[in-house]
VOBA-1610 file (N, C-alpha, C; in pm, whole numbers, padded with zeros to 5 digits, always signed):
BEGIN
Met-01697+02129-03935Met-01825+02181-03887Met-01830+02171-03736Ser-01878+02274-03666Ser-01887+02270-03520Ser-02002+02181-03478Ala-02003+02143-03345Ala-02110+02058-03292Ala-02246+02125-03308Arg-02249+02256-03284Arg-02377+02329-03297Arg-02426+02327-03440Gly-02332+02348-03536Gly-02373+02347-03677Gly-02423+02211-03721Trp-02363+02105-03667Trp-02406+01968-03706Trp-02548+01942-03658Trp-02578+01980-03534Trp-02714+01959-03482Trp-02818+02039-03563Ile-02783+02161-03598Ile-02878+02244-03677Ile-02902+02178-03813Ala-02794+02125-03875Ala-02810+02060-04006Ala-02901+01939-03996Met-02882+01857-03891Met-02966+01739-03874Met-03112+01778-03853Trp-03133+01884-03778Trp-03272+01928-03753Trp-03338+01975-03880Leu-03260+02046-03963Leu-03315+02097-04089Leu-03350+01983-04183Ile-03259+01881-04188Ile-03285+01768-04280Ile-03412+01695-04239Gly-03429+01673-04104Gly-03548+01603-04058Gly-03675+01682-04079Ser-03664+01813-04088Ser-03785+01896-04103Ser-03828+01913-04248Leu-03743+01879-04344Leu-03778+01897-04486Leu-03878+01791-04531Gly-03983+01829-04597Gly-04079+01735-04659Gly-04031+01691-04794Pro-04080+01578-04846Pro-04032+01527-04975Pro-04066+01617-05092Cys-04175+01693-05084Cys-04217+01774-05199Cys-04235+01919-05159Arg-04177+01961-05045Arg-04199+02098-05000Arg-04066+02161-04967Pro-04002+02223-05063Pro-03874+02288-05035Pro-03893+02402-04936Arg-03794+02420-04850Arg-03800+02524-04749Arg-03756+02655-04811Thr-03826+02759-04775Thr-03790+02893-04822Thr-03697+02955-04722Pro-03622+03054-04762Pro-03534+03121-04666Pro-03611+03178-04548Gln-03739+03229-04574Gln-03815+03287-04465Gln-03854+03180-04365Arg-03898+03060-04411Arg-03939+02953-04321Arg-03821+02903-04239Glu-03703+02889-04302Glu-03585+02842-04231Glu-03544+02941-04125Ala-03551+03069-04153Ala-03513+03169-04055Ala-03606+03170-03937Ala-03733+03132-03956Ala-03830+03135-03847Ala-03814+03018-03753Ser-03759+02902-03799Ser-03755+02783-03716Ser-03617+02752-03659Ala-03511+02810-03711Ala-03375+02781-03663Ala-03348+02855-03534Pro-03248+02809-03451Pro-03211+02882-03332Pro-03169+03024-03366Ala-03200+03110-03273Ala-03168+03249-03297Ala-03017+03268-03307Ala-02975+03342-03407Ala-02832+03368-03422Ala-02787+03462-03313Val-02682+03423-03244Val-02631+03504-03134Val-02488+03542-03165Pro-02453+03667-03159Pro-02314+03704-03182Pro-02222+03631-03086Ser-02100+03606-03130Ser-02008+03528-03048Ser-01981+03590-02913Asn-02003+03724-02900Asn-01977+03788-02772Asn-02103+03806-02690Ser-02214+03750-02733Ser-02340+03765-02661Ser-02348+03665-02546Pro-02400+03706-02429Pro-02413+03613-02317Pro-02540+03530-02323Gln-02624+03546-02429Gln-02752+03476-02437Gln-02753+03377-02553Ile-02818+03263-02530Ile-02840+03162-02634Ile-02987+03124-02629Glu-03054+03126-02745Glu-03196+03090-02752Glu-03215+02977-02852Leu-03301+02882-02816Leu-03337+02772-02904Leu-03489+02768-02917Pro-03542+02735-03036Pro-03688+02719-03048Pro-03736+02600-02966Ala-03863+02600-02933Ala-03918+02497-02845Ala-03910+02358-02906Asp-03909+02349-03042Asp-03904+02217-03105Asp-03763+02178-03149Ser-03662+02246-03098Ser-03524+02215-03137Ser-03483+02080-03078Pro-03425+01991-03160Pro-03378+01862-03108Pro-03261+01877-03011Met-03197+01993-03009Met-03088+02014-02915Met-03135+02005-02771Leu-03257+02049-02745Leu-03306+02053-02608Leu-03310+01913-02544Ser-03339+01811-02624Ser-03346+01676-02569Ser-03208+01620-02535Ser-03105+01685-02585Ser-02969+01637-02558Ser-02905+01707-02439Leu-02976+01801-02381Leu-02923+01876-02267Leu-02974+01818-02136Lys-02889+01819-02037Lys-02928+01778-01902Lys-02915+01897-01809Ile-03024+01929-01744Ile-03029+02047-01657Ile-03027+02002-01511Gly-02951+02071-01431Gly-02944+02042-01288Gly-02934+02170-01208Gly-02958+02158-01078Gly-02956+02276-00993Gly-02821+02300-00928Val-02795+02425-00897Val-02678+02461-00818Val-02713+02434-00672Thr-02636+02350-00605Thr-02667+02309-00468Thr-02557+02355-00372Ala-02596+02368-00246Ala-02498+02401-00142Ala-02433+02273-00092Arg-02301+02270-00091Arg-02229+02151-00047Arg-02111+02190+00042Glu-02078+02096+00134Glu-01958+02113+00216Glu-01840+02059+00137Leu-01756+02149+00091Leu-01643+02110+00009Leu-01513+02133+00084Ser-01415+02048+00052Ser-01286+02056+00119Ser-01207+02176+00070Thr-01136+02239+00163Thr-01042+02345+00129Thr-00901+02295+00157Asp-00804+02358+00097Asp-00664+02314+00110Asp-00653+02165+00079Glu-00719+02121-00026Glu-00723+01979-00057Glu-00601+01936-00136Val-00550+01818-00100Val-00439+01756-00171Val-00493+01635-00246Val-00472+01630-00376Val-00512+01516-00459Val-00389+01469-00536Ser-00351+01344-00516Ser-00229+01293-00581Ser-00251+01149-00627Pro-00188+01111-00738Pro-00194+00969-00778Pro-00126+00883-00673Ala-00172+00761-00659Ala-00120+00673-00555Ala-00114+00530-00604Gln-00040+00448-00531Gln-00024+00306-00563Gln-00012+00228-00433Leu-00072+00109-00431Leu-00062+00023-00314Leu+00068-00055-00317Glu+00129-00068-00198Glu+00254-00143-00187Glu+00250-00232-00064Ile+00337-00332-00063Ile+00351-00419+00054Ile+00427-00343+00162Asp+00380-00354+00285Asp+00452-00295+00398Asp+00580-00376+00421Pro+00699-00314+00409Pro+00824-00390+00429Pro+00832-00458+00565Gly+00765-00402+00665Gly+00767-00464+00797Gly+00680-00588+00806Arg+00603-00616+00702Arg+00516-00734+00699Arg+00558-00830+00588Leu+00684-00822+00547Leu+00734-00903+00436Leu+00852-00987+00484Ser+00855-01114+00445Ser+00964-01203+00486Ser+01010-01286+00368His+01142-01288+00346His+01203-01374+00244His+01259-01498+00314Val+01213-01614+00274Val+01250-01739+00340Val+01382-01790+00282Leu+01479-01812+00370Leu+01610-01865+00331Leu+01631-02004+00391Leu+01719-02081+00329Leu+01755-02211+00386Leu+01855-02190+00500Pro+01837-02259+00612Pro+01933-02245+00722Pro+02066-02312+00693Val+02063-02419+00608Val+02186-02492+00572Val+02171-02539+00428Thr+02279-02587+00372Thr+02272-02644+00237Thr+02209-02783+00243Gly+02154-02826+00130Gly+02094-02959+00125Gly+02003-02975+00006Arg+01942-03093-00003Arg+01850-03124-00113Arg+01707-03118-00062Val+01621-03052-00141Val+01481-03036-00102Val+01408-03168-00122Arg+01349-03218-00014Arg+01276-03344-00023Arg+01130-03316-00063Glu+01067-03216-00004Glu+00926-03186-00036Glu+00899-03039-00011Val+00804-02985-00088Val+00756-02847-00071Val+00608-02854-00037Asp+00571-02798+00076Asp+00436-02816+00128Asp+00342-02699+00101Val+00386-02597+00027Val+00300-02482-00001Val+00309-02447-00149Arg+00209-02368-00192Arg+00206-02315-00328Arg+00184-02166-00322Val+00206-02101-00436Val+00181-01957-00443Val+00034-01930-00415Gly+00008-01833-00328Gly-00129-01797-00292Gly-00179-01862-00165Asp-00105-01964-00115Asp-00146-02030+00010Asp-00129-01935+00128Arg-00222-01945+00222Arg-00211-01869+00347Arg-00148-01960+00452Val-00048-01909+00521Val+00023-01988+00621Val+00024-01913+00754Ala+00037-01991+00860Ala+00052-01934+00994Ala+00198-01942+01035Ala+00238-01857+01126Ala+00376-01860+01174Ala+00405-01996+01235Gly+00514-02059+01191Gly+00551-02190+01241Gly+00508-02305+01152Asp+00424-02280+01052Asp+00384-02388+00960Asp+00506-02436+00879Val+00508-02566+00848Val+00617-02623+00769Val+00600-02581+00623Leu+00705-02523+00567Leu+00703-02480+00427Leu+00767-02583+00335Leu+00880-02639+00379Leu+00948-02740+00299Leu+01035-02826+00391Val+01072-02944+00340Val+01156-03037+00415Val+01286-03056+00338Leu+01398-03047+00410Leu+01530-03048+00348Leu+01612-03165+00401Asp+01672-03241+00309Asp+01770-03344+00345Asp+01907-03276+00356Ser+01970-03290+00474Ser+02100-03226+00490Ser+02183-03299+00594Pro+02313-03321+00565Pro+02400-03380+00667Pro+02417-03289+00788Glu+02382-03162+00772Glu+02391-03069+00883Glu+02300-03111+00999Ala+02191-03181+00968Ala+02100-03223+01074Ala+02169-03321+01168Asp+02231-03425+01110Asp+02303-03523+01192Asp+02418-03457+01267Ala+02489-03366+01201Ala+02603-03300+01264Ala+02558-03215+01382Ala+02444-03146+01365Ala+02395-03061+01474Ala+02353-03145+01594Ile+02285-03258+01569Ile+02243-03345+01679Ile+02365-03406+01749Ala+02464-03449+01670Ala+02586-03506+01729Ala+02660-03404+01813His+02661-03279+01764His+02729-03173+01840His+02659-03150+01973Tyr+02528-03152+01972Tyr+02457-03132+02097Tyr+02482-03247+02195Glu+02478-03368+02143Glu+02502-03483+02231Glu+02644-03480+02288Gln+02740-03440+02209Gln+02877-03428+02257Gln+02887-03320+02365Ser+02815-03211+02343Ser+02819-03104+02444Ser+02756-03150+02575Glu+02652-03233+02567Glu+02592-03289+02689Glu+02695-03375+02763Ala+02768-03458+02690Ala+02870-03544+02752Ala+02981-03459+02814Asp+03017-03351+02747Asp+03122-03263+02799Asp+03079-03197+02929Val+02951-03162+02939Val+02901-03102+03063Val+02909-03202+03177Leu+02867-03325+03151Leu+02875-03429+03257Leu+03019-03451+03302Ala+03110-03460+03205Ala+03251-03483+03239Ala+03306-03365+03318Ala+03272-03244+03278Ala+03323-03126+03347Ala+03270-03118+03489Arg+03144-03153+03507Arg+03087-03150+03642Arg+03152-03257+03732Ala+03179-03376+03673Ala+03247-03481+03751Ala+03387-03435+03789Gly+03455-03368+03697Gly+03587-03317+03727Gly+03584-03213+03837Leu+03479-03131+03838Leu+03466-03030+03943Leu+03442-03094+04079Val+03362-03201+04081Val+03337-03271+04208Val+03469-03326+04263Lys+03549-03389+04175Lys+03678-03445+04221Lys+03773-03334+04267Ala+03776-03224+04188Ala+03866-03115+04224Ala+03825-03051+04356Thr+03697-03045+04382Thr+03649-02989+04508Thr+03689-03079+04625Ala+03674-03212+04607Ala+03712-03305+04714Ala+03863-03300+04740Asp+03944-03295+04634Asp+04090-03286+04651Asp+04128-03157+04723Arg+04061-03051+04687Arg+04093-02922+04749Arg+04064-02926+04898Glu+03948-02982+04935Glu+03913-02988+05077Glu+04011-03079+05155Arg+04050-03191+05092Arg+04142-03283+05158Arg+04278-03219+05183Val+04333-03155+05080Val+04466-03094+05092Val+04463-02978+05190His+04356-02901+05189His+04345-02790+05284His+04342-02843+05428Gly+04277-02959+05447Gly+04275-03019+05581Gly+04413-03064+05626Leu+04484-03127+05535Leu+04619-03169+05565Leu+04710-03050+05592Phe+04694-02946+05514Phe+04780-02829+05532Phe+04754-02764+05668Ala+04627-02774+05712Ala+04597-02717+05843Ala+04672-02788+05955His+04709-02913+05933His+04785-02990+06034His+04933-03002+05996Asp+04975-02917+05902Asp+05115-02915+05859Asp+05159-03048+05800Ala+05063-03117+05735Ala+05096-03248+05676Ala+05144-03235+05532Val+05115-03125+05464Val+05159-03103+05327Val+05217-02963+05315Ala+05291-02946+05207Ala+05352-02815+05184Ala+05252-02718+05120Arg+05288-02591+05126Arg+05203-02486+05069Arg+05186-02505+04918Lys+05287-02562+04854Lys+05280-02585+04710Lys+05163-02675+04674Glu+05137-02779+04754Glu+05026-02870+04728Glu+04892-02796+04735Val+04882-02705+04829Val+04758-02625+04840Val+04738-02540+04715Asp+04845-02477+04668Asp+04833-02393+04546Asp+04793-02478+04426Asn+04849-02600+04418Asn+04816-02687+04304Asn+04668-02728+04304Val+04614-02765+04420Val+04473-02807+04423Val+04380-02688+04401Asp+04421-02573+04448Asp+04338-02453+04422Asp+04332-02424+04273Ala+04446-02435+04205Ala+04448-02411+04059Ala+04365-02516+03986Ala+04377-02641+04029Ala+04299-02748+03964Ala+04150-02727+03985His+04113-02680+04102His+03972-02655+04128His+03919-02541+04041Ala+03998-02435+04026Ala+03957-02324+03940Ala+03943-02368+03796Glu+04035-02450+03747Glu+04028-02499+03610Glu+03905-02588+03591Ala+03871-02669+03691Ala+03753-02754+03681Ala+03625-02671+03673Arg+03619-02564+03750Arg+03502-02475+03745Arg+03492-02408+03607Ala+03604-02365+03551Ala+03603-02303+03418Ala+03559-02403+03312Ala+03601-02529+03328Ala+03561-02631+03231Ala+03410-02652+03232Val+03348-02645+03350Val+03203-02657+03358Val+03135-02541+03286Val+03186-02419+03307Val+03127-02300+03241Val+03138-02312+03089Arg+03256-02352+03040Arg+03276-02366+02896Arg+03185-02473+02837Ser+03175-02585+02903Ser+03092-02694+02849Ser+02945-02657+02848Glu+02900-02588+02949Glu+02758-02547+02953Glu+02729-02442+02846Ala+02823-02353+02821Ala+02805-02253+02714Ala+02800-02322+02578Asp+02886-02422+02557Asp+02886-02494+02430Asp+02756-02571+02412Arg+02704-02627+02520Arg+02576-02697+02510Arg+02463-02601+02478Lys+02466-02482+02538Lys+02363-02383+02509Lys+02366-02342+02362Gln+02486-02324+02308Gln+02498-02289+02167Gln+02450-02402+02077Ala+02483-02526+02115Ala+02440-02642+02036Ala+02288-02655+02037Arg+02227-02630+02154Arg+02081-02637+02162Arg+02016-02528+02076Arg+02076-02409+02079Arg+02021-02301+01996Arg+02033-02334+01848His+02144-02395+01810His+02161-02435+01670His+02054-02536+01629Leu+02021-02627+01718Leu+01912-02722+01690Leu+01782-02648+01668Gly+01756-02549+01753Gly+01632-02474+01739Gly+01624-02401+01607Leu+01735-02341+01562Leu+01736-02271+01434Leu+01710-02366+01318Leu+01751-02490+01333Leu+01730-02589+01228Leu+01595-02659+01241Gly+01521-02625+01344Gly+01391-02689+01363Gly+01402-02828+01418Leu+01511-02859+01485Leu+01533-02992+01541Leu+01517-02990+01692Ile+01496-03106+01747Ile+01479-03121+01892Ile+01585-03218+01943Ala+01639-03187+02060Ala+01741-03275+02118Ala+01686-03416+02131Gly+01762-03514+02086Gly+01718-03653+02090Gly+01662-03701+01958Asp+01638-03607+01860Asp+01591-03648+01728Asp+01695-03736+01658Arg+01644-03831+01580Arg+01732-03915+01501Arg+01706-03899+01352Arg+01627-03799+01317Arg+01595-03782+01175Arg+01705-03702+01106Asp+01717-03726+00976Asp+01821-03659+00900Asp+01764-03549+00811Thr+01644-03499+00842Thr+01582-03392+00764Thr+01560-03269+00851Ile+01550-03156+00783Ile+01525-03029+00849Ile+01397-02969+00793Ser+01305-02930+00880Ser+01180-02866+00838Ser+01197-02715+00844Val+01178-02649+00731Val+01186-02503+00724Val+01045-02449+00748Arg+01030-02365+00848Arg+00897-02318+00890Arg+00876-02171+00856Ala+00748-02131+00850Ala+00712-01993+00816Ala+00751-01899+00930Pro+00827-01793+00901Pro+00866-01700+01007Pro+00753-01607+01050Ile+00657-01581+00960Ile+00543-01494+00990Ile+00418-01554+00930Ala+00304-01505+00973Ala+00177-01544+00911Ala+00152-01457+00790Gly+00095-01513+00685Gly+00067-01436+00566Gly+00038-01525+00447Lys+00056-01467+00328Lys+00036-01541+00203Lys+00169-01561+00131Val+00179-01675+00064Val+00297-01703-00016Val+00283-01629-00149Leu+00369-01530-00171Leu+00361-01450-00293Leu+00454-01501-00402Glu+00569-01553-00365Glu+00666-01602-00462Glu+00722-01736-00416Leu+00753-01822-00512Leu+00807-01954-00481Leu+00914-01988-00584His+01036-02013-00537His+01147-02041-00628His+01217-02170-00589Val+01143-02274-00559Val+01202-02400-00518Val+01109-02513-00558Ala+01168-02629-00586Ala+01090-02748-00623Ala+01157-02871-00560Pro+01080-02976-00535Pro+01137-03098-00478Pro+01249-03154-00566Gly+01353-03203-00500Gly+01465-03263-00572Gly+01580-03168-00598Glu+01560-03040-00584Glu+01667-02944-00611Glu+01768-02942-00496Phe+01894-02925-00532Phe+01999-02909-00431Phe+02035-02762-00425His+02033-02706-00306His+02062-02564-00288His+02182-02549-00195Ser+02285-02482-00246Ser+02405-02457-00166Ser+02419-02311-00126Asp+02338-02222-00189Asp+02345-02079-00158Asp+02238-02048-00054Thr+02280-02032+00069Thr+02184-02004+00176Thr+02144-01857+00182Ala+02199-01773+00093Ala+02161-01632+00089Ala+02055-01604-00017Gln+02015-01706-00095Gln+01918-01690-00201Gln+01778-01722-00149Pro+01684-01625-00150Pro+01548-01652-00101Pro+01478-01758-00186Leu+01412-01851-00119Leu+01338-01956-00189Leu+01190-01923-00204Met+01139-01841-00116Met+00999-01798-00127Met+00981-01669-00050Thr+00870-01600-00080Thr+00838-01473-00015Thr+00700-01482+00047Ile+00691-01445+00172Ile+00564-01445+00245Ile+00534-01302+00289Ala+00410-01259+00269Ala+00371-01124+00308Ala+00241-01128+00386Asp+00236-01048+00490Asp+00114-01028+00567Asp+00040-00911+00504Leu-00068-00940+00432Leu-00143-00838+00358Leu-00266-00790+00434Ser-00270-00813+00566Ser-00383-00762+00644Ser-00380-00610+00652Ala-00267-00550+00613Ala-00255-00405+00599Ala-00154-00379+00489Val-00178-00276+00409Val-00087-00239+00300Val-00052-00092+00313Leu+00041-00048+00231Leu+00081+00093+00229Leu+00028+00159+00103Val-00021+00282+00120Val-00058+00366+00006Val+00054+00466-00013Thr+00117+00463-00130Thr+00228+00554-00158Thr+00184+00657-00260Ala+00195+00784-00222Ala+00152+00894-00309Ala+00268+00992-00326Asp+00274+01053-00443Asp+00374+01157-00471Asp+00304+01292-00464Val+00324+01362-00354Val+00255+01489-00329Val+00341+01604-00380Pro+00285+01696-00461Pro+00362+01812-00507Pro+00419+01890-00389Glu+00540+01942-00406Glu+00605+02008-00294Glu+00530+02131-00246Asn+00452+02198-00332Asn+00378+02316-00289Asn+00253+02280-00209Leu+00221+02149-00196Leu+00105+02106-00118Leu+00144+02025+00005Ile+00272+01996+00022Ile+00314+01909+00132Ile+00285+01973+00268Arg+00271+02104+00274Arg+00242+02169+00402Arg+00105+02132+00457Phe+00019+02078+00372Phe-00115+02039+00416Phe-00120+01897+00472Val-00008+01824+00470Val-00006+01683+00512Val+00084+01669+00635Ala+00037+01595+00736Ala+00116+01572+00857Ala+00101+01427+00900Leu+00201+01378+00974Leu+00197+01240+01024Leu+00075+01218+01111Gly+00014+01102+01096Gly-00102+01066+01177Gly-00234+01110+01120Glu-00234+01197+01019Glu-00360+01244+00962Glu-00420+01138+00869Ser-00547+01152+00844Ser-00620+01056+00760Ser-00618+01102+00614Met-00605+01005+00524Met-00612+01031+00380Met-00715+00938+00319Gln-00803+00992+00236Gln-00903+00913+00167Gln-00843+00857+00038Thr-00854+00726+00022Thr-00796+00659-00094Thr-00906+00609-00187Glu-00892+00641-00315Glu-00983+00591-00419Glu-00902+00504-00514Leu-00956+00387-00546Leu-00885+00292-00631Leu-00962+00267-00760Ala-00887+00252-00868Ala-00951+00224-00997Ala-01027+00092-00994Ala-00982-00002-00912Ala-01046-00133-00905Ala-01183-00127-00839Tyr-01207-00026-00755Tyr-01334-00016-00682Tyr-01390+00125-00695Pro-01443+00158-00814Pro-01496+00294-00835Pro-01613+00322-00740Gly-01615+00444-00691Gly-01722+00485-00601Gly-01695+00455-00455Glu-01590+00379-00423Glu-01557+00347-00284Glu-01436+00429-00239Thr-01433+00460-00111Thr-01318+00527-00053Thr-01269+00446+00067Phe-01138+00449+00090Phe-01076+00374+00199Phe-00992+00471+00281Ala-01007+00464+00412Ala-00937+00556+00501Ala-00799+00500+00537Ala-00696+00579+00513Ala-00558+00542+00546Ala-00501+00647+00641Arg-00396+00608+00716Arg-00333+00699+00811Arg-00187+00722+00770Val-00149+00849+00762Val-00014+00884+00719Val+00088+00835+00822Val+00184+00754+00775Val+00286+00698+00865Val+00427+00743+00828Arg+00445+00796+00708Arg+00580+00839+00668Arg+00571+00950+00564Ile+00653+01053+00584Ile+00670+01161+00487Ile+00819+01170+00457Ala+00855+01155+00331Ala+00996+01153+00293Ala+01065+01283+00332Asp+01194+01274+00357Asp+01272+01391+00397Asp+01333+01465+00279Thr+01320+01409+00160Thr+01380+01473+00042Thr+01275+01490-00067Val+01303+01580-00159Val+01216+01607-00274Val+01273+01536-00396Glu+01184+01471-00471Glu+01226+01409-00596Glu+01259+01520-00696Pro+01385+01534-00738Pro+01422+01652-00819Pro+01356+01658-00956Lys+01326+01545-01016Lys+01269+01547-01152Lys+01121+01583-01151Thr+01048+01535-01053Thr+00903+01559-01051Thr+00861+01665-00950Arg+00956+01710-00865Arg+00927+01807-00760Arg+00813+01760-00671Thr+00818+01634-00634Thr+00719+01575-00545Thr+00788+01514-00424Ile+00709+01489-00319Ile+00758+01428-00197Ile+00674+01303-00171Lys+00742+01192-00142Lys+00672+01065-00124Lys+00608+01060+00015Val+00479+01029+00016Val+00402+01015+00139Val+00344+00874+00142Gln+00358+00806+00256Gln+00304+00672+00272Gln+00204+00669+00385Ala+00093+00598+00362Ala-00013+00586+00462Ala-00049+00439+00478Ala-00076+00400+00603Ala-00114+00261+00633Ala-00263+00244+00606Leu-00296+00137+00534Leu-00435+00111+00496Leu-00474-00030+00540Pro-00569-00043+00632Pro-00613-00177+00675Pro-00672-00255+00557Asn-00647-00386+00557Asn-00696-00473+00450Asn-00741-00607+00508Pro-00838-00604+00601Pro-00875-00727+00671Pro-00936-00834+00582Asp-01006-00793+00476Asp-01071-00891+00390Asp-00989-00927+00267Gly-00870-00868+00251Gly-00782-00903+00141Gly-00825-00851+00005Arg-00916-00754+00000Arg-00959-00701-00130Arg-00851-00616-00196Leu-00769-00554-00115Leu-00668-00462-00168Leu-00540-00540-00199Arg-00488-00517-00318Arg-00372-00593-00363Arg-00259-00497-00400Pro-00136-00535-00368Pro-00022-00451-00405Pro-00020-00422-00555Glu+00025-00303-00590Glu+00038-00252-00727Glu-00094-00197-00782Met-00203-00199-00705Met-00325-00133-00752Met-00301+00018-00758Phe-00363+00082-00859Phe-00348+00226-00877Phe-00474+00299-00832Gly-00455+00423-00795Gly-00567+00508-00755Gly-00518+00647-00725Arg-00584+00713-00631Arg-00542+00847-00590Arg-00583+00870-00445Val-00516+00963-00381Val-00548+00998-00243Val-00600+01141-00238Arg-00688+01163-00142Arg-00741+01298-00117Arg-00722+01328+00031His-00682+01451+00057His-00661+01490+00196His-00693+01638+00210Ser-00767+01672+00313Ser-00798+01812+00342Ser-00811+01830+00491Arg-00791+01951+00537Arg-00796+01980+00680Arg-00922+02054+00720Ala-00996+02112+00624Ala-01115+02189+00659Ala-01215+02182+00544Thr-01340+02217+00572Thr-01444+02222+00470Thr-01518+02355+00481Thr-01584+02393+00373Thr-01664+02514+00373Thr-01785+02491+00284Ser-01896+02558+00316Ser-02018+02544+00237Ser-02021+02650+00128Met-02049+02606+00004Met-02056+02701-00107Met-02141+02640-00218Pro-02189+02724-00311Pro-02262+02670-00427Pro-02172+02576-00506Ala-02229+02465-00551Ala-02147+02365-00619Ala-02223+02307-00737Val-02149+02269-00840Val-02204+02203-00959Val-02112+02088-00996Pro-02161+01990-01072Pro-02071+01886-01122Pro-01964+01944-01213Gln-01852+01876-01223Gln-01743+01926-01308Gln-01787+01943-01453Ser-01878+01858-01499Ser-01922+01865-01639Ser-02001+01992-01669Ala-02047+02063-01566Ala-02125+02185-01590Ala-02038+02305-01621Val-01912+02300-01584Val-01822+02414-01604Val-01745+02395-01735Leu-01756+02494-01823Leu-01691+02491-01953Leu-01584+02598-01958His-01483+02573-02039His-01372+02669-02052His-01387+02746-02182Arg-01403+02876-02171Arg-01419+02961-02287Arg-01345+03092-02268Asp-01274+03136-02374Asp-01206+03266-02376Asp-01115+03284-02256Gly-01045+03177-02218Gly-00949+03188-02110Gly-01009+03185-01971Gly-01139+03161-01962Gly-01204+03156-01831Gly-01304+03043-01823Asp-01370+03030-01709Asp-01470+02926-01687Asp-01609+02986-01691Val-01702+02916-01754Val-01840+02963-01766Val-01935+02848-01737Val-02058+02883-01701Val-02169+02787-01693Val-02284+02844-01775Leu-02374+02756-01818Leu-02492+02796-01895Leu-02612+02794-01802Val-02657+02911-01762Val-02768+02924-01667Val-02899+02929-01745Glu-02994+02847-01708Glu-03125+02843-01773Glu-03206+02964-01729Arg-03248+03045-01828Arg-03328+03164-01799Arg-03474+03147-01836Gly-03506+03038-01900Gly-03642+03010-01943Gly-03640+02896-02043Pro-03754+02854-02096Pro-03757+02745-02194Pro-03672+02779-02317Gly-03566+02704-02337Gly-03481+02725-02453Gly-03391+02846-02444Arg-03386+02913-02329Arg-03304+03033-02313Arg-03195+03008-02208Phe-03071+03041-02246Phe-02957+03015-02158Phe-02864+03135-02156Glu-02812+03164-02042Glu-02717+03273-02026Glu-02578+03216-02005Val-02483+03265-02082Val-02343+03225-02066Val-02283+03314-01957Arg-02256+03253-01840Arg-02214+03334-01726Arg-02075+03289-01677Ala-01988+03386-01658Ala-01854+03357-01608Ala-01861+03322-01460Val-01779+03224-01419Val-01775+03183-01279Val-01628+03172-01235Arg-01610+03174-01102Arg-01477+03153-01046Arg-01483+03033-00952Ile-01395+02935-00978Ile-01394+02812-00899Ile-01322+02839-00767Gly-01390+02801-00656Gly-01333+02825-00525Gly-01278+02701-00458Ala-01330+02584-00493Ala-01284+02459-00429Ala-01317+02343-00521Arg-01242+02236-00507Arg-01265+02112-00581Arg-01272+01998-00482Ser-01371+01913-00496Ser-01383+01796-00409Ser-01450+01685-00487Gly-01370+01585-00524Gly-01426+01475-00602Gly-01476+01524-00736Glu-01601+01493-00768Glu-01661+01532-00895Glu-01734+01666-00887Trp-01717+01736-00777Trp-01789+01863-00757Trp-01693+01980-00757Leu-01742+02092-00812Leu-01667+02217-00812Leu-01746+02321-00734Gly-01679+02385-00639Gly-01742+02494-00566Gly-01722+02626-00640Leu-01827+02705-00649Leu-01824+02832-00723Leu-01818+02947-00625Ala-01705+03018-00623Ala-01691+03133-00534Ala-01768+03252-00588Glu-01781+03262-00721Glu-01854+03372-00784Glu-01923+03320-00909Gly-02036+03385-00944Gly-02099+03358-01073Gly-02230+03284-01069Ala-02262+03213-00961Ala-02388+03138-00955Ala-02435+03130-00811Lys-02568+03116-00795Lys-02627+03108-00662Lys-02699+02974-00646Val-02712+02933-00521Val-02784+02809-00490Val-02928+02824-00537Gly-02977+02722-00607Gly-03113+02722-00657Gly-03122+02749-00806Glu-03024+02816-00864Glu-03026+02838-01008Glu-03006+02705-01081Arg-03060+02699-01202Arg-03049+02578-01283Arg-02951+02601-01397Val-02861+02503-01416Val-02757+02516-01517Val-02753+02388-01600Val-02691+02399-01717Val-02669+02282-01802Val-02552+02204-01743Val-02579+02078-01702Val-02473+01997-01642Val-02417+01894-01741Asp-02483+01878-01856Asp-02431+01786-01957Asp-02483+01830-02094Gly-02394+01834-02193Gly-02433+01874-02328Gly-02413+02021-02356Gly-02353+02094-02265Gly-02336+02237-02285Gly-02249+02272-02403Leu-02156+02185-02438Leu-02068+02213-02551Leu-02146+02226-02682Leu-02265+02163-02688Leu-02345+02172-02812Leu-02398+02312-02834Leu-02412+02391-02728Leu-02470+02524-02740Leu-02366+02630-02769Leu-02242+02606-02731Leu-02138+02706-02747Leu-02070+02690-02883Pro-02044+02800-02951Pro-01969+02790-03076Pro-01826+02752-03048Ser-01762+02691-03147Ser-01622+02650-03132Ser-01535+02773-03115Glu-01430+02756-03031Glu-01339+02869-03011Glu-01247+02884-03132
//
């Protein structure tokens, strides 16, 4: 039974009295007027229960987007704001100072590691300091010897060979100073990478946060020994901005350009829109879906937006004013779109329309309706016979 037939049956049942059977003449007088399937008019009696189920609204003028792109989208972490924390050396974890979800600042201590590398690094630096002192002392002596021999040679007191020897010794002493200072610089840098300071006597290494952000993943616990320095122990992400990734159909990519704004709607926050800026358009087309990946930067200062949230993006370059109705007002019949225009109490005209633009929940009508006309915006399917 069609929706229209069901409503008529319910109305007839409610109208029957317990001891007064309805005659064919009475039923014909109170039922909705029969309309041929090809008729553009529908009439209902004033007491029809169908009327209470219909919602009538006006056709309004609205600024609707043209050349609009609407694509499903997903939030992702910006790779430039993501850091995987690695151990600088092998060792045993003494303590872990953060948990998943903690917010950290750049330089905060994440964990403390027991490692013989700490003592070795400090010893190497101290040795390099001693080597610099020794090399500089050697240069002072070589310089004095060189000056003395050159003085003697000036008075023909020594042979030319002695002069060549002291010159070579002086050059070697200068090179030794350069080498020792370079080794000390490297040793000091190694201390810095390990989070140590020259003169420290501690045998632990503090691993610090490379960036500010939130701890998203944690794969370490106190007491564990880690020998693989290429295995990330935790992941930190700066979520003050995220990326919106959308797959735009290739026939619409001409409407999107770098730097343009895209409106983002998320399932988690219905009714809200967030402005993002296009920062990347892929250079290739996905062969299976015939789409092109577009990414837009979306500010997230309050942390409401979370990676992996789903939604959609909207983007348009121009708007135009036209008659518009809610999407629920437009029905599909006989291969085309129609609306039910109210012509009077209980009287409706089935009128064909042509959709000119779509924007959100609104449809712009290029033909078929004028601003100010009243149409059925909800419940129209009850009036139309089944196809």
